[in-house]
N, C-alpha and C positions, 0 to 999 in steps of 0.2 A: 504494500500500500504506500501511498505517498500523498503529501500535501502539495497542491498546485498553487503557486504564486503567479497570478496573472497580471499583466500590465493593464492599468486602468486607462481609459481614453484620455489623451493629452497628458499623460504622466509617464515616467520611465521606471523600470525596475533597476534600482541602483545596486550593483553588486556588493558594494561595501556594506550596505544595509542587509541584504538578503543572506549574506554568508554568516552573520551572527544569529540568525533566526533559529537554528536548531536548538541552541542553548535556551533561548527565550521561550520557544514553544514547549520545551520539556518542563519548564517551571511555571508557566503562565496559568493562573487559576481559571481564567475564562475559557481558554483553549482546552485545558484539562486533558492532556494526552493520556495521563495515567487512567483517568476515568473512562476514556474512549477505549483504551486497551482492555480494561476490566470488563466492559460491556461486550466487546467483541469476543473475549475469552469465554465469557459466560454463554454467549450464543453458540460458540463452537463446542463447548462442553455439553450443552443441552442437546445439540444435534449429533453428539457422539463423534465429532470430527477430531477431538483430542481429549486427553485426560485433564490437562491443566495448561495454563499459560504461565510460563516460568519467568518471563521478563520481556523487555522491549528496549529498542534504542532508535534514536533518530540519526540518520546518516547525514552526510555533508550535502549542502545545497548543490544542485546540479543545474547548469545552464542548458536548457533545451533550445531556447532561442532568445532573442531580445525581448520577446513578449511573454515568455514562460520559463519559470524556474521551478524546480521541484525539490522537496525534502522527503527522502525515503523514510518510512516508518516500518521497522522490522519487528515482528513478533516472534518470540521463541516459544514453541509449543511442544509438549510431550504427547506422543500418539498413544 
């Protein structure tokens, strides 16, 4: 999974800003990545896709284009 950072009309995606976002995303209470991961893990456990979600990490910002940057979200699951 990944977060998509999209360019807004008449604005630019500034690399110096987007490269610090994984650390911000991981701690931001409104974005709540930990809560998102817990909900996804519970859904997967309920569907018997896995036994437990053991952790997660946000990867480095990737430049797809001038209009799109992504931040990978990796979940660690036990089958």
